[in-house]
SELO-901798 format. One record per residue (C-alpha): x, y, z; residue in three letters. Coordinates in steps of 0.02 Angstrom, whole numbers, padded with zeros to 5 digits, always signed. Each point is the difference from the previous one (the first is absolute). Layout:
XYZALA;...
! end
This chain:
+01270+00026-01284MET;-00119-00131+00075ILE;+00087-00111+00118LYS;+00034-00183-00050LYS;-00134-00115+00071GLY;-00143+00134-00011VAL;-00117-00082-00128THR;-00170+00051-00065LEU;-00066-00173+00053ARG;+00071+00033+00183GLY;-00086+00170-00002ILE;-00163-00076-00055GLU;+00009-00135+00137VAL;+00043+00138+00124PHE;-00157+00103-00046GLU;-00115-00159+00009ALA;+00070-00039+00177LEU;-00021+00174+00060ALA;-00175+00002-00055SER;-00050-00157+00101CYS;+00139-00034+00126GLY;-00006-00190-00035SER;+00125-00104-00099VAL;-00146-00121-00039ALA;-00111+00136-00073GLN;+00149+00081-00091ALA;+00028-00166-00086ALA;-00180-00009-00050ASP;+00011+00176-00075ILE;+00167-00024-00093THR;-00026-00181-00051GLY;+00164-00046+00087LEU;+00037-00131+00138SER;+00011+00059+00180GLN;+00189-00045+00003PRO;+00022+00104-00167ALA;-00086+00147+00080VAL;+00105-00005+00156SER;+00158-00022-00107GLN;-00044+00153-00114GLN;-00022+00108+00159ILE;+00160-00062+00072SER;+00099+00041-00160ASN;-00084+00174-00008LEU;+00040+00044+00181GLU;+00178-00065-00019THR;+00027+00101-00154ALA;-00074+00161+00073ILE;+00095-00027+00164GLY;-00158+00038+00114VAL;-00143-00097+00072ALA;-00160+00043-00097LEU;-00121-00102+00109LEU;-00010-00051+00182ASP;+00007-00185-00024HIS;-00037-00036+00189GLY;-00179+00072-00009ARG;-00153-00091-00067ARG;-00063+00072-00116PRO;+00161+00074-00056MET;+00017+00186+00011ARG;+00111+00120-00105LEU;+00149+00078+00090THR;+00019+00188-00024ALA;+00126-00036-00141ALA;-00129-00120-00076GLY;-00135+00128+00004GLU;+00119+00127-00092SER;+00053-00135-00128PHE;-00180-00044-00037LEU;-00052+00177-00032ARG;+00141+00018-00131ARG;-00020-00176-00079THR;-00194+00007-00010ALA;+00010+00148-00118SER;+00132-00083-00107ALA;-00094-00164-00010LEU;-00160+00093-00054THR;+00095+00092-00145GLN;+00075-00169-00058LEU;-00165-00086-00001ARG;-00076+00137-00095LEU;+00139+00001-00125ALA;-00024-00187-00024GLN;-00183+00020-00022SER;+00019+00139-00130GLU;+00119-00114-00101LEU;-00127-00143-00004THR;-00124+00106-00095VAL;+00115+00075-00131MET;-00062-00117-00136ASP;-00179+00080+00013LEU;+00063+00131-00129ALA;-00076-00087-00144ASN;-00180-00003+00070LEU;-00125+00112-00085THR;-00141-00014+00126ASP;-00012-00055+00183LEU;-00143+00017+00120SER;+00027-00048+00180LEU;-00110-00018+00145GLY;+00053+00012+00188VAL;-00100-00011+00162ILE;-00007+00154+00107ASP;+00120-00082+00133ASP;+00147+00075-00091PHE;-00073+00172-00046ASP;+00109+00100+00131ASN;+00169-00047-00078ASP;+00024-00158-00100LEU;-00125+00038-00142THR;+00078+00165-00041PRO;+00171-00082+00009ARG;-00051-00145-00115LEU;-00082+00123-00123ALA;+00156+00109-00003THR;+00117-00151-00025MET;-00110-00066-00143LEU;-00018+00166-00084ALA;+00186+00023+00001ASP;+00018-00171-00086SER;-00137+00023-00129MET;+00046+00142-00114ALA;-00136+00023-00130GLY;-00122-00119+00092CYS;-00179+00040+00036ARG;-00013-00031+00189PHE;-00154-00016+00111ARG;-00015-00038+00184MET;-00160-00021+00100VAL;-00043-00042+00185THR;-00148-00111+00044ASP;-00047-00146+00114SER;+00082-00173-00019SER;-00157-00073-00064LYS;-00025+00133-00131ALA;+00183+00001-00059LEU;+00007-00191-00021ILE;-00164+00003-00095GLN;+00071+00142-00115ALA;+00149-00097-00045VAL;-00108-00156-00031GLN;-00105+00111-00115ASP;+00154+00067-00083LYS;-00036+00177+00043THR;+00167+00013+00095LEU;+00162-00090-00047HIS;+00071-00026+00175ILE;-00064+00021+00171VAL;+00068-00010+00179ILE;-00133-00054+00127ALA;-00038-00108+00153ALA;-00055-00178-00027THR;-00073-00132+00113SER;+00112-00133-00085GLY;-00130-00075-00121ASP;+00050-00028-00187ALA;-00056+00133-00121LYS;-00060-00067-00172ASP;+00102+00076-00145GLY;+00128+00088+00112LEU;+00183-00027+00052ILE;+00032+00043+00180GLU;+00169+00056+00076LEU;+00002+00009+00183PRO;+00073+00162+00072LEU;-00025+00000+00192ALA;-00079-00084+00147ARG;-00113+00123+00093ASP;-00061-00075+00170PRO;-00152+00056+00092PHE;+00026+00101+00160ILE;-00104+00098+00128MET;+00003+00190+00009VAL;-00064+00093+00155THR;+00014+00184+00057PRO;+00167+00029+00087SER;-00081+00018+00167GLY;-00086-00165+00003TYR;+00056-00105+00155ARG;-00097-00158-00016GLY;+00051-00165-00079LYS;-00027-00032-00187PRO;-00088-00161+00045GLY;-00136+00096+00090ASP;-00043+00097-00164LEU;-00020-00166-00092LEU;-00107-00064+00138ALA;-00110+00145-00002GLY;+00025+00041+00185THR;+00076+00172-00035SER;-00097+00165-00015ASP;+00100+00051-00149LEU;-00105-00023-00161PRO;+00059-00110-00149PHE;+00026+00097-00161LEU;+00006-00109-00157ARG;+00039+00026-00186TYR;-00149+00030-00120GLU;-00077-00170-00031SER;+00023-00004-00190HIS;+00195+00008+00018GLN;+00113-00157-00011LEU;+00086+00047+00166ILE;-00173+00007+00085ALA;-00035-00178-00072ASP;+00163-00065+00067GLN;-00022+00066+00171ILE;-00179-00061+00012ALA;+00053-00174-00057ASN;+00144-00006+00128HIS;-00123+00055+00145LEU;-00129-00135-00057THR;+00133-00134-00005ARG;+00054+00049+00178SER;-00187+00005+00061ASN;+00011+00183+00039ILE;-00152+00111-00017THR;+00032+00185+00020ILE;-00134+00133-00030GLU;+00068+00156-00098SER;-00056+00177+00017GLN;+00076+00068-00164PHE;+00060-00070-00174GLU;+00134+00104-00074ILE;+00055+00000-00177GLY;+00189+00044+00008SER;+00152-00034+00103HIS;+00026+00185+00034LEU;-00174+00033+00064ALA;-00007-00158+00100LEU;+00169+00043+00086MET;-00055+00179+00025SER;-00153-00058+00097MET;+00102-00123+00110VAL;+00126+00143+00039ALA;-00143+00109+00057ARG;-00051-00129+00125GLY;-00167-00048-00085ILE;+00047-00189-00006GLY;+00121-00131-00044TRP;+00030-00093-00162ALA;+00081-00155-00090ILE;+00109+00053-00137THR;+00178-00044-00074THR;+00170+00083+00012PRO;-00025+00076-00168PHE;-00169+00069+00056GLY;+00084+00067+00159PHE;+00151+00076-00097ALA;-00127+00090-00118ARG;-00050+00108+00162ALA;+00179+00046+00047GLU;-00060+00174+00059ARG;-00109-00078+00135PHE;+00137-00122+00067HIS;+00028+00105+00155THR;-00179-00033+00054THR;-00016-00177-00054LEU;+00055-00162+00078GLN;+00031-00162-00104ALA;-00018-00169+00075HIS;+00026-00180-00066PRO;-00155-00088-00042LEU;-00020-00138+00135PRO;-00027-00132-00139SER;+00173+00014-00093PRO;+00025-00058-00180GLY;-00148+00092-00072VAL;+00052+00113-00143SER;-00045+00063-00177ARG;+00113+00001-00148GLN;+00050+00144-00115ILE;+00028-00055-00174SER;+00027+00061-00173LEU;-00124-00059-00126PHE;+00015-00003-00193ALA;-00084-00087-00146GLY;+00055-00173-00029ALA;+00032+00044-00179ASP;+00125+00134+00043TRP;+00170-00032-00079THR;+00165+00071+00056GLY;+00082+00045+00166PRO;-00101+00156+00041VAL;-00113-00067+00138PRO;+00148-00092+00082GLN;+00108+00160-00010ASN;-00135+00108+00080ILE;-00024-00132+00136ALA;+00185+00005+00039THR;+00001+00186+00013ALA;-00156+00000+00100MET;+00073-00126+00132ARG;+00154+00103+00019GLN;-00102+00156+00033MET;-00122-00088+00118LEU;+00149-00063+00104HIS;+00095+00162+00003SER;-00145+00123+00031HIS;-00129-00096+00094MET;+00057-00170+00064ILE;+00169+00043+00073ALA;-00056+00162+00091PRO;-00149-00097+00075LEU;+00120-00138+00064HIS;+00090+00138+00093THR;-00163+00079+00072GLN;-00082-00174+00035LEU;+00134-00134+00023PRO;-00123-00135+00030TRP;-00053+00010-00187LEU;+00170-00060-00063ALA;-00044-00183-00017GLY;-00175+00026-00086SER;+00017+00158-00103PHE;+00120-00020-00149HIS;+00016+00000-00183THR;-00034-00157-00105LEU;+00097-00070-00142GLU;-00096-00078-00154GLY;
! end
């Protein structure tokens, strides 16, 4: 039997605080006030009877008991979130046809999970999923060749479409793990490490170029690369450095031991991941898919990266809309 005082909300707050070590950041992540976060943790520790966090350190660190508790509860929370997501798409069963486009950021894990979830809820439905660039996917839903797409956006309004925000994806810098210089040296062009940029026709390349222009930064690039995975592979090999996002960094998980992520010196610069559907769509399907996608983004990409890179906690998160 679960002890009295151990609540799902308390465990969620503990997970958030464990990822960032700051009551203020945990409050931003959970949507609670800072006193409410502190009270949830106090209630949880009282109920369990052990200290889960070293409250005397800044940032807070998990105790040995806290590390053990987090390992157990993280798995349980993931399963609960996935169960909730699966329930939200149960009313897709009446659809006879659905075509969905998704950017390649999520090819490793989330796209197959989403496809499996939708297929299980769509008995008898003809289902098609494609991967393409954000620009191509948004154009496809405007042209009505795709019903729904999940893509990056620069925030400008799209004619004839509804947009449901999913996540904020800030820009970061990534270097080979052996780089010992300062990130500012790279932006100033005073480092010998070459700049590797995304292929110029991509939306992310436009967004990065616009940010550098606004910041009066001019950097010559040696290569233009067409995919997250190829770009991160070249950085991992020591060929150069890049500006990407946490989702782009996560796409290259197998290279993480040879990569080092850094905050961009100019904070607050990000792209948005959204779900787009035609404005004439009736029914709850886009909203249901968006809800499921937010849950999966948090469980499988955002929360693990908060643990790996705690400085992302305040800027890398899901969005409600």
